C-alpha positions as CSV (number, residue, x, y, z in Angstrom):
1,M,124.0,120.4,121.5
2,I,123.9,122.4,125.3
3,R,125.4,121.9,128.5
4,Q,123.3,121.6,131.6
5,I,125.0,121.9,135.2
6,S,123.8,119.2,137.7
7,V,123.8,120.4,140.5
8,F,122.8,117.9,144.1
9,V,121.7,119.8,147.2
10,E,120.5,119.4,150.6
11,N,116.6,119.8,151.6
12,Q,116.6,121.9,154.1
13,P,116.0,126.0,153.6
14,G,118.3,128.1,151.7
15,S,120.4,125.5,149.6
16,M,119.1,126.7,146.4
17,M,119.9,129.8,147.2
18,K,123.5,129.2,148.4
19,V,124.1,127.7,144.9
20,T,122.8,130.7,143.2
21,T,124.8,133.0,145.3
22,V,127.9,131.1,144.1
23,L,126.9,131.4,140.8
24,T,125.9,134.9,141.1
25,E,129.2,135.6,142.7
26,A,131.5,134.4,139.5
27,H,128.9,136.4,137.9
28,I,127.2,133.0,135.8
29,N,124.4,134.2,134.6
30,I,121.7,131.1,134.5
31,R,119.3,130.8,131.9
32,A,116.9,127.9,132.6
33,I,116.6,125.5,135.9
34,S,114.9,123.3,137.0
35,T,114.2,121.0,140.2
36,F,113.6,117.7,141.3
37,D,113.7,116.4,144.7
38,T,113.3,113.2,147.3
39,P,113.1,113.3,150.9
40,E,117.1,113.8,151.4
41,F,118.1,116.1,148.9
42,G,117.3,117.8,145.5
43,I,119.1,117.9,142.2
44,M,119.3,121.5,140.3
45,R,119.4,121.4,136.7
46,L,120.3,124.4,134.8
47,V,121.3,126.4,131.7
48,V,123.9,128.6,132.6
49,D,126.0,130.8,130.3
50,E,129.5,129.2,131.2
51,P,129.0,125.8,132.6
52,A,132.4,124.2,133.1
53,R,133.3,128.0,134.9
54,A,129.8,127.1,136.5
55,K,131.1,124.0,137.6
56,E,134.5,124.9,139.0
57,S,133.1,127.7,141.0
58,L,130.2,125.2,142.5
59,T,132.8,122.3,142.8
60,Q,134.7,124.7,144.6
61,N,132.6,125.6,147.6
62,G,131.4,122.0,148.5
63,F,129.0,121.3,145.9
64,V,128.6,118.3,143.8
65,T,127.9,118.9,140.2
66,R,128.0,116.9,136.8
67,V,127.7,118.5,133.7
68,S,126.1,116.7,130.8
69,D,124.6,117.5,127.0
70,V,120.9,118.2,126.3
71,M,118.8,119.0,123.8
72,G,117.3,122.2,123.2
73,V,114.7,123.0,120.2
74,E,113.5,126.2,119.6
75,L,109.4,126.1,119.3
76,K,106.7,129.2,118.6
77,D,104.4,130.1,121.6
78,E,101.2,128.4,120.4
79,K,99.0,125.9,121.1
80,G,100.3,121.8,120.2
81,N,103.4,123.4,120.0
82,L,105.3,121.1,122.5
83,N,103.0,118.2,121.6
84,E,104.2,117.9,117.9
85,M,107.4,117.8,119.2
86,L,106.8,115.0,121.4
87,K,105.2,112.9,118.6
88,I,107.7,113.1,116.4
89,L,109.9,111.9,119.3
90,A,107.6,109.5,119.9
91,D,107.5,108.4,116.3
92,G,111.3,108.3,115.8
93,Q,111.1,105.7,118.9
94,I,112.9,108.4,121.4
95,N,112.5,108.3,125.1
96,V,112.4,111.6,126.9
97,N,113.4,111.2,129.9
98,Y,113.3,115.3,131.5
99,I,112.1,118.1,129.7
100,Y,112.5,121.7,131.5
101,S,111.9,125.3,129.6
102,F,112.5,128.6,129.3
103,V,111.5,132.1,128.1
104,I,114.0,134.8,129.0
105,R,115.6,135.2,125.4
106,A,115.5,138.8,124.7
107,G,112.8,138.6,121.8
108,K,113.3,135.1,120.7
109,A,111.1,132.1,120.8
110,P,111.0,129.9,124.4
111,V,113.0,126.8,124.5
112,M,112.4,123.5,125.4
113,V,114.9,121.8,126.8
114,F,115.1,117.6,126.8
115,H,117.8,114.8,128.3
116,T,117.4,111.7,126.2
117,D,119.0,108.3,125.6
118,D,120.0,108.9,121.8
119,F,120.7,112.9,120.5
120,E,121.8,111.7,117.5
121,K,118.7,109.8,116.5
122,A,116.7,112.7,118.5
123,E,118.5,115.3,116.2
124,Q,117.8,113.7,112.9
125,V,114.2,113.6,113.4
126,L,113.5,116.3,114.9
127,T,115.8,118.1,111.7
128,D,113.9,116.0,109.5
129,A,110.4,117.3,110.8
130,D,112.0,120.9,110.5
131,V,111.7,121.5,114.4
132,K,114.8,124.2,115.0
133,L,117.8,123.4,117.2
134,V,118.9,125.3,119.6
135,E,123.0,125.2,120.0
136,E,124.6,126.7,123.3
137,E,125.7,129.6,121.7
138,E,122.4,131.3,120.4
139,L,121.1,131.3,123.7
């Protein structure tokens, strides 16, 4: 399992940079990022090297944050691999709420990060299909 931090930010110039500044000043390494916006606010989802410290630093600087679990799977950079993983989950009747990827892993394969309502079942069907799950310490 991987811990992800979600940060709520206003939709205005520099708001995301304020988040990354706090993390930079706290010496937190951002390993993956995804953003989502609505007319009023945005949500930044980040995988960082120290999620508890990131949450503490951001909260102390006035940001609303939430830490949650996500799953990571290692996929080779080949056509159809993402589709195959999603097929395995769909065949297992597992819903994917959202998904994003990151590739900066010092010579290692890219990782797809996703959130689901049933982590235990997702882990089982992916393991049964020989899909490599990635733990936080492997990032």
